[in-house]
N, C-alpha and C positions, 0 to 999 in steps of 0.2 A: 557519462552513465547515469542511468537513471534515478532520480531524486529519492523515490520509494524505495529501490534496491539499497541506494547508499543508507537510508535511515534504518532498512533491516540489518544490513551488515553493521552499523554502529551498535546496533543492541546484541550483535553477536548471535544473530538467529538464522537459521536456515529458511528456505521458503517453506518446508515442512513443519518447522516449530511455530514460525508465525501463523500459519495456518490453522494449526491446533490451538495456539493462544486466542485466537481471533474467532476460531469457530466457522473457519469456511474451509473449502477445499484447496488443496494444494495448487491445483490448476488456476483457482481464481487468483491465488498470489501471483503465479506466472503471469497471467492475463492482466491482472492491473499493473505490474511491474512493464509489461511492455506497451503501457498506454491505452489498451483496449477499453471499451465501454463497460463500467461498472455500476451497480446500484449505488446510491446513496447509503442505504443501510450498510451494504459490504464495507463503503470507506469508513463508514461509522466503527464498524467492528475493527478494522485495521489500524485505525488512529487509538483506539482504547488497548489494543495490545502493543501498541508503540508508544504510548503515555503521552500523547499529543492532541490537542484539539481537533474535532472534525472538521472545522472550517480550514483549519491549516491543511490537513490532509487533502480536503476536496482541493484547495488552491493549487497545492503541489502536484495533483494527480492531473487537472485542468491543464497545468503548464506542461506536464509530460506529454498530454494528447498534442498540443499544439507545436511541440517542439521549442517552446521557451525555456530560457535557463534562468 
């Protein structure tokens, strides 16, 4: 399972709720969880909504893109 999705679920959030908290589109959350390319500013917003450091979010996202666990 994607680590970003796991983090979202640990916070008991739906994709729609995370999108609203982060100020991004729900489609952006889906795209990010699928390992798609996203802007650094988007990762920062998602990190803030999930109460984590942006660097950690960027690392997790990079791992999801490469398939690394």
